[in-house]
N, C-alpha and C positions, 0 to 999 in steps of 0.2 A: 496343436496344444498351446495353451496360453503361456505367455512369458511369466515365469515365477521369480524373476530377478528382483531383489529389493533395491537395486541401484537405480538411480534416476534414468529415465528414458531420454536419450539424446537424439532420437530419430527426427523430431521436428526440425532440428538444426541441419540434418542431412537432407531431409526431404523437401524443404521449402526455402528457396533462395530469398524471397521477400521476408520470411520470418528471421532468417539469419541477419539480414540488414536491420530489422527492427531490434533484435536482441543486442547486436553490437552497438547500435546507435543509442539504445536505452541505457546500456551499461556505461557508455561514455558520458551520456547526459546526466546520469545519477552521480557520477564523480563530480561533474561541474556544479550540480545543484548542492551536493554535500559541501563543496568548497565555499559556496555562497553562505550556507548555514553557519559556517565557522567565521567567515570574513566579515559579514555584516555586523554581528554582535561586537567583534573586536574593534572594528572601525567606529561603530556608533559610540562605544565607551570612550575611545580615544578622543572623539570630537566633542562629547558632551559631559564625560565623567559622571554620567547618570545611569543607574541601573533601570530607572523607569523608562528611559529612552531605548535601552537595550530590549527590555520586554515589549515596548511599543512597536519596535521594528519587527521583532519576531511575530507578534500578534498580527501586524499588518500583512506580513507575508502569508501567515496561516489563513486569515480571513479572505484575502484576495484569491488564494489558491482554492479555498472552499467554493467561492462564488464562481471562479473560472471553471471548475469541474462541472458544476451544475449547468452553466451556460454551454460549455463544450459538449455535454451530453445531448442537449437539445439540437445543437448545430450538427452534431455527428449523424443525426437521423434525418437531416435535411440536405446535406451537401456531401460531396465526395470526401470520404474519410482521409484519403491521401492528402488532399488539399488542406484539410483541417490540421493534420499532423505537421505538415510543413509550415503552415502559418504559426502554429504554437511554438515550434522549436525555433523558427526565425525570430519570433517576438522575444523569446528567452535570450537568444544570442544578442539582440539589440539592447535588451535590458542589462545584460552583463557588460556590454560595451559602454553603456551609459554610466554604470557604476565605476568602471575603470577610468573613464574620462573625468568623472567627478573626483576620484581619488588622486588623479594627476593634476587637478586644479584647472581643467580646461574651461569650466563654467564660471570662472571669476577669480582665479589666482589661488584660492584655498578651497579644500573640499567643504561641501555644505551638507549638514546632516539632513536638511529637508530633501535634498536630492537623493540621499540614501533611502529615505522613506518612499519617495516617488518611484524610484527604479525597482526597489524591492517589491512594491505593490504591483508594478507593471509586470515584473517577472512572474509573480504568483498568478496574476489574472490571465495574462496572455499565454504564458507557458503551460498553464493547466488546461487550456483549450484542447491541447493535443492528446491528453491522457485518455479521455473517454473514447475518442476516435480510434486511438491505437488499440485499446482493449476490445472495442467492438469490431475491429477489422480482423481479429485473429481467426474466427470461425470461417472466414472466406478464404483463408490461406491454408488451413489445415482442417481435417475432419474432426468432429466433436470428440471422437474417442481419444484424440491426442491432447485434449484440454487439460487433463491432469498433468501430463508431462510439461505442457506449456506453463501451467501454473507454477510448477516446481522450478522451471528455468527462470521464470519471472522473479520468483523468490530469491534464487541464487544471485541474479543480477542486482537486486536491491541490497542484499547483504554484502556482496563484494564491493559494490559501489559505495555504500555508506561506511564500509570498513576502511577503504582506501582513502577516501576524500579528506577526512579530518587531518590525517597525518601529512598528506600532500600539501594541504592548505597551510598547516602550521609551518612546514619547512620553507615554503615560498615566502610566507609573511616574515619569518625570522631572517631569511637570507636577503630578501629584496623589497619587502613591504607589501601592504594589502593591495595596492594598485596592480601589482603584477599577478596577484592571485586572481583578481577579476579578469585580467587580460588572458591568463591561462584558461579560465572558465569560458571566456568568449571564443577562444580558438577551438576548444573542445566542442562547443555548441555549433560552430561553423562546420566542423567535421561531421557532426550528426546530421546537419541539414543536407550536406552533400550526399551522405549515405541514403537518406530518406527520399531524395529526388529519384532514386532508382526504383521506388515502389511502383507497382501497377495501380491503375485507377481502381478505387474501392468504393463505389456508390453504395448508399444504405440499402438499396434493393438487390445488391449482389447475392447470388445464390450461395448457400453454404458449401464449403468444400466437401466433395463426396468421399466416403470412406474407401479404403483400398479395394473392397469387394463390390463397389458400386453403391449407388444411392439407396438409402433405406426408405421405409414408408413414410417417415416423418421429416424428411429433409427439406420439404418445401413449406414455406410460410404463406403460400398463395391461398389456402383455404380460409384463413382468417387474415384480416388486414390490420395488424397491430399498429401500423404507422399512423392510423387514424385515432387510436386510443390515447387517452391521457395516461400518464404514468401511474396516477392513483387508481384508475380503473383496472389497469393491467395488474398491479400488485394485489388488488382485491380479488381478481378472478383467477390469476395464476398463483395459487396458494403456496406452491413450493418456493417460488422466488420471493414472495412476500415473507415467508417464514425464514428464509436465509438472511434477508435483510434484518429481520427482527433479532435473529441470533447474532448477527454482526454488530448490532447496536450494543447488545450485552457484552460481547467480546471486547469491543473497543472501550466501553466504559471501564471494564475490568482492567484493561491494559494501563489505565491511568495510575495504577498502584506504583508504577516505577517512580512517580513523583515523591514517594516516601522513602526511596532507597537511601538518599543522602542522610536523612534524619535517622534512619535505622542504623546506618554505619556509625553515626555520631553516638547513638545510644548504646549499641551493642559492641562496637569494634573500635571504641575510643577515637572516633572521627578519622580513622585511617583512610586517607584518600585512595590508597591502593585498593582497599576493600570496595570502594565505590566503583573504581575502574574495573576490578575483577568481576563485580556483579553485572555490569553492563556487558562485559565481554562474555560472561557465561551465557547470558540470554542469546547473544549473537552466535556463539558456538552451537548451542542447541538448535537454533533456527537453521543454521547451515547443515548440520547433520540431518535434520528432517528433510531438507530439500534434496540432499545427495542420496538419501535412502528412501525416496518416495516411490520407487518402482512397484511396490506392492499395492498402492492405493487404487489403481484402475480395477483390480479384482475384488475390491471390498464389497461385501453384501451389506445393505442398509447403510449407505454412506451418511444419511441424515442422522441416524442413531449414533454413528461414530462421531459425527460432528458435535452433537449436543453432549455426548458422554465426555468427549475431550474437553469441552467447555467446562463442565462440572468438575472434572478432575483438575483442571487448571486452577480453579478457585480453591479447591482443597489444598493444592500446593501453595497457594498464596498464604493460607492460614499456617501451614507448616513453616513457611519461610519466616513469618512473623514470630513464631514460637521458638525457633532455634537460636542458640547463642554460639554455635560452632560455625566458624567461617567456611570450613571445607564442606559441611553439610548444606549450608545456605547456598553455596555455589553449585553444588550438585543439584539441589532443588531447582535452581534457576536454569541450569542446562536442560533438565527434563521439561521445565516450563516453556523454555524457548522452543524445544522440539514440538511440544503439543500445540503451541500457538501457530507454528508454521503449518502443521498438519491441518489445523482448522482453516487457515488462510487458503491453502490449496483446495480443500474441499469446498469452501464457499465460492471460490472462483470457478471451479469446475461445475458445480451445481447451477450457478447463474448462467454459464455459457451453454449448458445442456438444455436448460428450460426456458431460455429467452429467445424469441424469434429475432432474426437479423434486423428488421426495420425498426425495432424499438430498443435494440441492444445498446445503442449509444446513450440513451437517456437512463437506462438501468445501470450501466457501468459508471456513468457520471455520478448518479446518486450514490452508488456503492462506494466509489472512491472518495467522494465528498463526505460520506458517512464515516469513513475510517479516519479522515483528518479531524472532523468535528467531534467524533466520539472520543478519541484519545484526549483531545483538548478538554472536553467537559469532564471526562473521567479523572484527569489530572487535577482539575479544580475541585471536584467532589472529594477525591482522596486527600487532597490538601486540607479540605475542611475537616475531615476526620482527624487529620494530624494536628489540628488546632484544639481538638477536644480531648484526645487521648495521646499518650506517648506513642512514638512511631510503631513500636512492636504491636501494641494493642490495636492501633488504628489499622494496621495491615490485616490483622486477624478479623476485626469487625467488618472491614470493607470486603474482605474475601467472603465472609459469611453472608453479607448482603447480596453480593453478586451470585453466590451459590444458590440462594433462594430464588433469584430471578432466573438463573439457568435451569433450575428444577421446574419452575413454572413453565418455561419454554418447552422443556421436554414433555410435560404433561399436556400442554395446550396445542402444540403444533403437530397434529396428527399427520397432516399431509407430508411433512418433512420426514417424519418417522417411517412412513410407508415407501419412500423412494428406495427401490431395491437394487439399483446398480448404477455405475458410471460408465459401463461399457456400451450399453444400447443407446440409441438416439432417444431423447426424451420428447414426449409430445408437447406441442405448443398450445394445445387447448387448455381451458381451465381445469384445475384439479380440485376435486372435492376435498373439503376439510376432513 
């Protein structure tokens, strides 16, 4: 009898020691990365007194991370993924150490803002090399039927890590200075490297982990040799994965609406900074609730339909958020929105893992993760442009309406994604008709 619990499935942590290592290392790593996201802007402003340099440092990290994810995806399909993971996390550790050394004046007596740019770029570029390799290695550690649970656990690690890190960074900066924040991040990164050294070899040709009752008919990628395909050819022929990518672009563009939250708080809630903080916290609460109660997702029929329906519903919520003038209702809408966003995230991850053969999974996950970084950035810019044309509340409504039209078009056009009937069975690796 299938498990009908709505609570998150923790069995991947019990069943796979390598996955436990990855989960713990990733959680620690996310705390360190989150500390960097706080420390770099604070230090850059202290050194330059320029918001332009603060934005430039943030953009430098984002662009280098985007490039690193794409390069990492290619390399993850050529070399042992264990080696790529260790190289990426070691590079991040060295970049954190460089930031710490610069903050303590090791490179010339006084911290240099140029060094902040350089080490932030190095962290984004080299650190991102490990992301695609890590994601692509998961099906070799656990059977595909566990990928929903893995996606939910990944989501929890992201939410917990990003929730803890700003407060930790702020406390260390207040008590001891930004240099010690970088030092703490360096130590955390060193711990992750030590943990990851215990991983087994994971070559790109490694066979997917067998399900509990033995291998299924589609567990082998030997019939087709996707390692020789370009990513463009694969996405055109494997319509489900291409459709998930397209839906992901729309979702990430829509996520850029958060750029309008401060302006909406100024317009509707008298610029109350608490309202802004509550708004971001509400999104995080909804996301965490979704991950914790994700146990029902493996049994969903038509996961593609659920994914696209959740996307359309999210944009309806955006419009309601722009229309409400009641803070409690706005926060409730954001909790529900955060819940739906994480359900979409878990479904996208699971569908990609189910429908992508191992030899090309590095490139696909590299593109997927880079798409998320780039999509949110572009979405924030576009939403910001809406905010220059209309008041924040109207801009949110109009932006939500624009995204809803795109989501409805995706629902109408992406027939292969609508027809995916389950996340329980192994998915075929051969091309899927539109």
